[in-house]
C-alpha positions in Angstrom: 67.0 71.1 58.0 69.4 70.7 55.0 71.8 69.1 57.4 69.4 66.1 57.8 68.3 65.9 54.2 65.1 67.8 54.4 64.9 70.6 51.8 61.2 70.9 51.0 57.8 70.5 52.7 57.4 67.2 50.7 60.6 66.0 52.3 59.3 66.9 55.7 56.0 65.2 55.0 57.6 62.0 53.9 60.1 62.0 56.8 57.6 63.1 59.4 58.1 65.7 62.1 59.0 63.2 64.9 61.6 61.4 62.7 63.0 64.9 61.7 63.5 65.7 65.4 65.4 62.4 66.0 67.6 63.1 62.9 68.3 66.6 64.2 69.4 65.1 67.5 71.6 62.7 65.8 73.2 65.6 63.8 74.2 67.1 67.1 71.5 69.8 67.1 69.4 70.1 70.3 66.0 71.3 69.1 63.6 72.5 71.7 60.1 71.0 71.8 58.7 74.1 70.1 60.6 72.9 67.0 58.4 69.8 66.9 55.3 72.0 67.1 56.7 74.2 64.3 57.4 71.2 62.1 53.9 69.9 62.6 52.5 73.4 62.0 54.4 73.8 58.8 52.8 70.6 57.5 49.3 71.4 58.7 49.3 75.1 58.0 48.9 76.0 61.7 50.8 78.3 64.0 53.1 76.3 66.2 51.4 77.6 69.4 48.0 76.3 68.1 49.7 72.9 67.4 51.1 72.9 71.0 47.8 73.7 72.5 45.9 71.0 70.6 48.4 68.2 70.1 51.0 68.7 72.9 50.4 65.4 74.7 50.1 63.3 71.6 53.3 64.7 70.1 55.3 64.4 73.3 54.3 60.8 73.6 55.2 60.1 70.0 58.6 61.8 70.4 59.3 59.9 73.6 58.4 56.6 71.9 60.6 57.4 68.9 63.5 58.1 71.2 63.1 54.8 73.0 62.9 52.9 69.7 66.0 54.7 68.5 67.9 53.3 71.5 67.3 49.7 70.4 
């Protein structure tokens, strides 16, 4: 995450998991969707699989929307 300027949990919280994913993609890193769940889990103190189970649809929509906005 240092490659995209995220060094601490506070950095991640201020950036947001979805924006962090977009930044990773811009840095040439191809994170899997589980990375998004893990980032959210790190902020919420939840296991990534629990995040995926409970928030999968919401997070996928948010990531897709962010990618579309990034294209503009």
